[in-house]
C-alpha positions, 0 to 999 in steps of 0.5 A: 671118622671125622668125629675121631679126627676132630679130636686128635686135633685137639689133642694135639694143640693141647700138647703143643700149648703145654710145651710152649708154657715149659719152655718159656718159664724155663727160658725165665728162670735161667734169665734170672739166674744169670742176671744176679750171677752177673751182678754178684760178679759185678760186686766183685769187681768192685771190692778193694782186694788186699795187698799181697806181700812178698812175705805172703802176709796180708797188709795191716794197719799200723795200730793193728801192729802194736797191739798183742791179743791175750791168745798170744800169750800161754794159758794164764789166769787173769785176777782181778780186784775183787770186791770184799765187801758189799759196799766196797768200791775202790781198795789199795794194795797195802803190800804184795806177799808174793813176788814175780816168780814165786811158786803160788799153792791155792790158798795163800796169802798173795796180797793185803788189801784195804777194803772199805773196813778194814785191812784183809788178806786175798788168798791166792785163787788158784795154784800156780806161779806168779808171773806178772804183778800189773798194780805196784803195792800202795797205789790207791782207789783201784776200782773193782775189777781191775787187773791186778796180777797174771798166775801161769800153770808152769814155771816156764810160762813165766818169762812171756809175761816179762814186759806184759801191760795191760793194754784192754784201756789202751788198745781200744783208744789205739783203735779210734784215729787220732784227730788230724792236728789242729790247721795255724790259724792266724791270729785275729786282727787288734781290735780297732782303738777305742775313741777316748772321749775326756772325762770329767774331773773325778770327785773325791770320796765324802770321809762320811761313813757311807761310801758311794760304790756300784754292786759291782765294785762292792762285791769285788772289794769284799772278795779282794780284800779291798779298802773303798775308803779314800778311793776317788770314783768316776761313776754316776754322782762319783760312785766307785766302779769296778774300774776304779779298784785298780789303785786300791789299797788292801784293807788292815782286817784282810791283810791280818787274816790272810797274813796269819793263814798262811804262816798257819798253812806254811807250818801243816801237812797234808793227811792222806785219806784211807779207803776206810776214812774216806768211806767213813766220810760218805756213809756217815755224810750220807747218814745226816742227809738222809735219816731224820735223826731225832735225840732222846737223853735219860738218865740211868742208875748205876748203883746196882748195875754196878754191885752186880759186875762186881759180884761177878767178876770175885766169880769169874776171877779164876776164870780170867774174865774181867766184865765191863761197863760195856758188855752189860751196856750190850745186854740191856740193849739186847733186852730192851730190843726184845721188849720193844721190837721196833727199836731193833728194826731197818729202813729198807725203802719199801718196807721195814724190816724187824729182825728176830735176833739182836746182833749188837754193832759195838763201834770200835776206834783203829788207827785207820778209822771206826769199825764196828764189829758185831756180837752176834745174839746178844739177846740170847749170849749171857754176860761174860760170853759178849764180854769174850766177844767184844774183847776178840773183836776189838782186838782183831779190828784194832789188828785189821784182821777182821772177817767181812761176816764179823762187821757186816749187819747188824741191828743195832749200834752202840757207841761209848766215849765214857772213858774219855771222860764225856757226859754225853753226847749225839751219835749218828745212825749206822744205816739202815738201822734205826737206833744208836746208842751214844754212852756218857760216862758214869759220875757220883752225885748227891740226891737228896735222901731221906737220912741223918745227913739228908743226902746220899751219893749215886752212880749216875751215866747219861745216855742218848739215843739217836732214833730214825723217825722213819720206823720209830717214832718219839714215842716208841723210842721213849718206850725203848730208851725206858726199857733199857733204862729200867733193865739197867737199874735193876739188871737181875731182870736181864735173867727173866 
C-alpha cells in the first residue's frame, strides 16, 4: 500500500514539472512575437508618409514631372541605326526616302546610309507608318544603336509622336541633381609689391656670329620667329633672357613664311571627311603601323599575254565581251596563289589561315574613296567570267550600290595604276590579307636580239608585291611573284 502511494506521488510530481516547462516556453515565444511587432510599429512611425493633396495624387519631384516615358505612348517600334558592315562604327544618313506620316510596307527603302564602305539602302524593318524622324539627313558620325526613327502600326498613332524626343540620355542627366552654384568668393588680395633692385647697366650683345642667350630664350625665339641679333641682354655675362624678348623684332625669314602661309590659307577651303574616307585613313594607317611590309619588284614580259588577249577579243566580239589586261592579271594572281598557297593566307593573331579558294579584291576608285569589290573564286573562273564580274562590280561601286557581301572578305588584292602611266609603285596591304600586287603601265623596250638589227622590241610591265612578313617570308614572296611572272609570260599555262 505504501509503495503504491509513493509511485502515485512521483507521477503527479512529473506532470507538474512538465506543465511548468510548457508554460515557460509559451511565455518566451509570446514575448518574442510581441517584441518584433513593437519594433516594426516603431519603424513605421519613423518613416515619412507621402503627402496627400486634394487631387489624391502623390507629390513628385519637378524633374520627374518633366519625363514622359515610352509606356505613355501608343504601341510603336523604335528603329536604331543598324550595323551594315562588320567594321562599321558610325554612319551618316544621306537621305530619308519616306516622310513622317507616310505608309511603310515591309521591304520599302526607308533611308540611304553611308557606311565605312559604301552608301547602302536601309529597308523598312516592319510594316506601319513613319511617326517620327529623330535624326535628320546629313548628320554625321551617328553611332550604331542610336535611335533614328519611330514606326507605329496605325495612322491614328502618328500624332502622338509629333513632339517626341529621344530623352534617354536627357532623363538620366536630369535625374542627377544639378550641383549648387559656386559661392561667390572674394577676389584675391593683390600681391605685395616686389622690391625693385637697380640692375647693372645693360651691355649690348656683340655683333659677332655668337649670340649669348639662355636656352629658354633661344627656344622661345625660335618658336615665335624673333631675331636676337642686336638685342640687349640683361642676364649673366650680358646673356639674353626670356624677359628680354619683349621688344625683339620678328625675323625676316619667319615673317615671309607666315605671310605666305596666311595668303595660301586664306584662299583655301576645308573639305569635310566622309565616313568612307575616315575609315580608309584609319585602316591604312593601322596597316602601315602594324603590318611589317616588305616589297618585291619584278618585270613581266607581256607580248604573249597581249597577243592572247587580242585573239580572245576577236572570238568574243559577237558576245560584246572585251577582255582587259587587268582580267588576265587577276587570273594570273589566282593561279600563282594555287601554286604558292602561302600567298593566299591571312594573319589572324594566334594562327595563320590558308584559304582553299582565291577571292581577289580589286581596288576601285570612286568619288567617295577607295573600295575593293571581290571577284570570288577567281581560280576556278574563266577569264571572260572574270571580266564580266569586274565590270559589274566596278559599275556598282561607282554608283554606291555594292552590297556588303560583295566587298567584305577577299584573300588577296590587286591595285592597278598603269592606265595613268605610272611605271611602278608600292601599295599598302589590305588587312588581314598577306599580299597586295601593284601594277604599273606596260611600255615598249628595246632588247638585244640575234638578227640583222641586233635588237627587237618587247612589251614589259613592272609589278611590285607588298607582303606581310608575318605570314610570307622573303623567299616565299619571291616564289609567289616568280610564279605570277611565269603565268603571265606563258598565259596558256593557266589553262593546265
